[in-house]
N, C-alpha and C positions, 0 to 999 in steps of 0.2 A: 349147303353150308358155305359161308363166305368168311374169309379171314378178317379179323377185326384190325383196322389200321392202328399202327404203333404196337400191336400185340399179335402180329401175323403168325408167329410160331407157337403162340400160347392159347389163343381163343378164336372161336368161330361164332357166327351169328346167322340166323335165318331171317328171311324177309319179314317174318312175324315178330322179330325182336327176341327170339330165344337165343341165349348165349350159353355156349358150353366150353369146357376146358378140352383142349386137344390131347393133353397128356393123359387125363383120366377118363375122358368121354362123358363126364358128369355135367348135367345142365345146372347152371348157376341159379341160385335163388335171387330174385329181385327184391329190392327194398323200395319203400316209398320215401323219396327224399324231400327236400324242402319244396313247399308249394305243390306237393302231390306228384312230382315227376318220378317215374320209375328209374331206378338206378341198379347197377350191378357193381360188385367190388372186384376189380381186376388187380392182379399182382404181377409185377415185372421187376426182376433183380432185387427182390425183397421189399419193394416199395408198393404199398397198397394204395389204390385210388378208386374212388367211386365215380363211375361214368354214367351219364344219362343215356338210357337206351335210345332216345330220340336222336342224340348226337351221333351215336354209333351207327344207327341206320342211315342217317344222312351222309356220313363220311363214306360208308360202304357203297350205297346205291346212287348217290348224287355226286359225291366228291367232297374235297375239303371245303371249309367255309371261305367264301370270298372275304378279302380283308375288310371291306365295308359292311359286311353282313355276317357278324360272328355268332349270332344267336340261332338256336334251333327253335323255330316257331311252330305252334300248333294252330292251324287255321280255325279250329272250333274252340280254342282256348281250354280244351279238356286235356290236362297235362299227362294223363295216363293213356290217351288215345294215340298210340304210336303207329297207326296205319300210315304207310308211305304217302298215300294221297292226301293225308292231313298234315304232312310235315314239309317245311321249307326253310332255307336259310334266310335270315332277315336281320334288320337292325332294331334298336330299341324303339324308335318312333313307329315302325311298322307293327311291332308288338302292341304298342298302345292303341294304334288305330284298329287293330284286330279286336282289342278289348272293348273299345267303344262300339264297333260294329256288332259284336256278339253280346252286347249289353252286360259284360262282366266287369267293366270299369266302374268304380264306385260312383263317380260323378254322372255317368250316363244313365244310371238307374234311378236317379232322383227325378221325380215327376212334378214336384212342387218346390218353390223357394222356401226359405226358412220361415217366412211370414204366411205361408199357406197358399200363395198364388200359384196357379198351374203353369208349368213350363209347356206352353203350346205355341202354335204359330202366331196367334194374335197377341200373346202376352210376353213373348221372348225376343230379345235382340242378342246379337253376337258382338263381342268386343273385337278389337283388331287382332288380339292374340287367340281368338277362338272360344273364349269363355262365354257361357250363357249369362244374360243379365235380365232380371225380371222388370218389365216395363211398369208394373204396378208399384214396385218399390222405388222406382227411379226418382220421383219427387223427394222422398225421404233421404235417399243417398245424396242427391244434389244439395239439399239443405244442410246435411251433416258436413259435406265437403266445404260449403261456404263458411260454416262455423269454424272449421279447422283452419281454413285460410286466414280468417279474421284473427284467430288466436295467435297464429304464427306472426302475422303482421304487427300485432299489438304487443308481442313479446311475452 
């Protein structure tokens, strides 16, 4: 059992993410929080706070989050998998890259453009900002862009 940071005299946690009260010895029930993350309710000086178990584990076994990496990331994007080998501190963009790599990001799961053309190597190009663009739809997009330009010029 290891003391929970900021609650050292009140709570302890195991490497498996089990949290208990030091005063009563009772193991705390966990709750499924927003987006499926497991949380426990900790109380200090009469103030109750829900803490993500992943953040508690990282604080105890890795240390406090670096200033530029404030998020507790799950490498496999499974929010209830709090195995230490699956956790790390990171930033928002690293979290999004994980989601793309793990195919959990909504855009990365799309296999075809809205008009039904496949997103494959032969039919897909990347924009400067990383978006996928369908080559099959490019003539239509270019035509619409020319029409919009003409409308703006003609007022």
